[in-house]
N, C-alpha and C positions, 0 to 999 in steps of 0.2 A: 402363722403369717408374721413376718417380721415387720418392725417399723418403717424399713424403706419400702417394702412391698405396699404397706398400707397408704403411704405418702404417695406412692406412684399411682394406686388406684384411685384415690381421693382426686389427684390432680387431672386424671383423664376422664373422670366423669363430673367434675365441676366446672361451672362457667368462669369465664374471666371476670376479674375485677370490675371492668367497666360495664359488663353485662349486668351483673349482679346490682351495681350501683344504679344503672338506668331502669331496671325493674323496680327497684325500691323506690326511686324517686317517682316513677310513674304511679306506683300504687300509692304512695303518699299525697301526690298532686290530686290523683282522683278521691281519696278520702277527704281532702281538705275541700275540694270543690263541691262535691255532692254530699258531703254530711256535716262537716264542721261548720262551714260557712252559712248552709240554710238554717241549723241550729241556732247559730248565733245571731241570725237575722231575726228569727222568731222572738227570742227573748229580748233582743234590742229593741224591736218594735213594740213588745208588750209592756216594756218599762220606759218608753218614750217620754211619756208624760208623769212619770215618778210612780213610786210604789204604791201610792194611795189610790191613783187612777186604776192600777193593776188590781188591787184588792176590790175595788168598787165594781169593776167588770165581773169579778168572779162571785160577788155578793148578790148580783141581781137574782131576782126569783126565776127568770128564764133560764139562766146558768145553772142555778141549783137544781131545777127541774130536769135539765138536760143530764147534768152529772148523775143524777139519781135514777133516771131512765137508762143511762149507760150502764150504770152499775147492776141494775136489776136485770137488764138482758144479758150481761156477761154471768151474772150469778146463775141464771137459768141455763143459758145455751152452753156453757162450760161443763157442768156436771152431766148434762145429757150427752154431749159429744165424749165425755170421759167414759161412760157406760158403753157407748156404741163403739168406741175406739178399741176398748179393752175386749169386748166381745168379737168384734171383726176381727181383730189381730188374732186372738186365741184361735178362731175358727179357721182363718186362712193359713196361719203358721202351724198348726197342731193337727189339722184333719185334712183328708182328701174327700171332697165331695163333687158331685156334679153341679156346675155353675161356678165354680171357685174363680175361675178366671174373668167370669162376667162381674160377679161381686168386687173384685178388685178393680175393674174398669169402672164400675158404679161409683166406688170410693173417690176415684181421680176426677170424677166428672165435674165438681165445683172448680177445679183447676183449669178446666178448658172452656167452662160456659162463663160468659161475662156477667158479673153481679147483677147488672142492670136486667138482663135477660132473666135471671132467676127471680128478680122482684117481679117483672111482668108475668111470669108463669104463676106466681101466687096471686096476683091481681086477676088473672084469667080464670083461676080456681075458685077463689073466694071473694072476688069482688061483687059488686051489686049486680053487674050484668054477667057474672061468671057462672061456672057450672053450679055451684053450691050457693050462690048469692042470694037467689029468692027463697031458699029454705032458711038460710042464715037470718035474713031479714025477718021472716015470718016468726022465727024464735027469739028475736031480739039478741042475736049474737054477732058481736062485731069482731072482725079479724083483721081486715084491710083498714087502713088508717086508724089502727089502735096498737096497743102493745102486744097481743098475740102474733100480728102479723110481722111485727119487728123481730119478735123472737124467733118465728118460723125462718124468716129470711136471714137471721145471723147464724142459726144452726145451719142451714144449708150451706153457707159459703165458708164454714169453719169446721164441718166434720171429718175432712180428710186429715186435719193436722196431727191428732193423737193416734188415729190408725196407722198413718204412713211413717210415723215415728217408730212404733212398736213392731209392725209387720216385719221389716228385715233383721231387727234385734232378735225376735222370738224365733224366726227361722234360722238365724246363726247358733242360736243356743241349743235347738233341737229338742228332743222329748225325753232324753235319756234320765235326766233327773226327775221329771214328773212320773216317768214309768217305775223307777225305782221307789219313789214315794208311795205309788199304788199297791206296789208289791209287798211293801213293808206294812200294808193295812190303813193308809192314809185315805181320808174321803176326798171326794172332788174339791170341796171348799178348803179342806186342810192343805191339799196340794197347791191350789192357787195362792192361798194366803201365806204359806210357810216357805214355798218353793218357787213359784213362778213370780209372784209380786216382787220378793227382794231382788230377784234378778233382772226385772225390767223397771225398778223404782226411778233410775236417773233417766231413762228414755220416757218414762211416763211423765216426770216432772217438767223434762224439756218439752213434750208435746203440749201439755196443759200451759206451760207459759207462751208458746207460740199461738195457742188457740184463744187464750184469753187476751193477748194483744191485738189480734185480728178481729176478735168480736167487739172490742171497744172501739177499734178504728175504722170498722166497717162504714162506707159510704153508700155506694152504689145501690145494692139491693135494698137497704134500708130506706133510701131517699125515695125509691118508687112506691114502697108499701106504706110509708108512714103518713103522708099527706102533708107534711110540714106544718103542723100545727103547733104554734108556740106554747111552751109551757105544758104541753100534753105528750106530743109524740116526735120531738125533736131530741136526738141524741147529740152528743158533744161535736162530731164532725159535721152535723146538719145545723147546729147552732152556729158554728164557726162560718158556715156558709151564708147564713142570714146576715150575720153581723157584718161580714165583708161586703155583701151586696148593698147594705145599707149604709156603706162608707163609714161605719164605725171600726176603723182599722186597729186602733188600740184594743178595743174590747175583743175584737176577733183574734188578734194574735196573743192576748192574755188567755183566752179559753184554749187556743191552740197550743200554748205552752204547757197546759195540762197533759195533753196528748204527747207532746215531745217529752215530757218528765216520764210518762208511762213507758215510752220507748227506751229511754235510758235506764229506768228501773229493770225493765224486761231485760235488757242486754246485760246488766250487772247480775240479775239473778241466773240468768242463761250461762254466764261465764262461771259463776260459782259452781252452778250444777255441773258443768263439764270439769271443773277442776275438781270436785269432790269425786265424780266418776273416774277421773283418771288417777286420783290418789287411792280409791278402792282396788282398781285394777293393778296398780303397782303393789299395792300391800299383798294382794292375793297371790301376785306372781312371785312375791319375795317368801312366801311360807314354804317351809320344806315339805316335800311330799310325805304323805302318810306311808308308814311302813305296814306291809299286810300282816295281819295276826295269824299265828300259826294255830 
């Protein structure tokens, strides 16, 4: 195709300059109004009384307790979802079995159910008046208004993220490489470790990043099952709500800034993971094809 034909094709399929400028301006305006300004407001209010007041709000015992509980919850929920997500994606993408579509629907369930409803379900099951409440009380086991309930609620609202990142990726890759490895004598674990995992590593990292961000920022389901006990069952989002309701706006925004920083760090890690994935794809595409041996 000549350069004239290329320019003709480009001009016939490209919008005019004013349309491109309008779309770009609308996108930038949306980003400024709904992303940059809220972030700027959070940090401005957090530092309104100086950096000393900001640090003092973060050094309170209740704030430290909320930070530790948030980290503990994420440290438990994310690995559990990692195991489930990889197993579910492997089963759905690599095998055909009865109930496959039903399993896929169940994975999407937390996306369609309100987190508050999810929290109420756990209260109905494990609460004092719930199905297993009397038995749990008789054995002195606390789930609701305790850390186990918070972890369960967090696992429920976050478990689709890793599976949903891996399922389309593994379906697109197919089974050819795994079957070749098995034919050459590899075990199931060797096939997963040396063939499947390298192919899905960037999608897996991306899913873990999203899962961790949601786990640390979850509010609705955790609010229902936590009991709002200060210093014991309050995560960072719940602690922000309590401080704001008590008109401690500087402290509330200071703690909220930690969640904002987490969001920014998550965005940076996500961008790096995507960049590395694209770099690997380009490097693989640039490799010359292997010549068949005679």
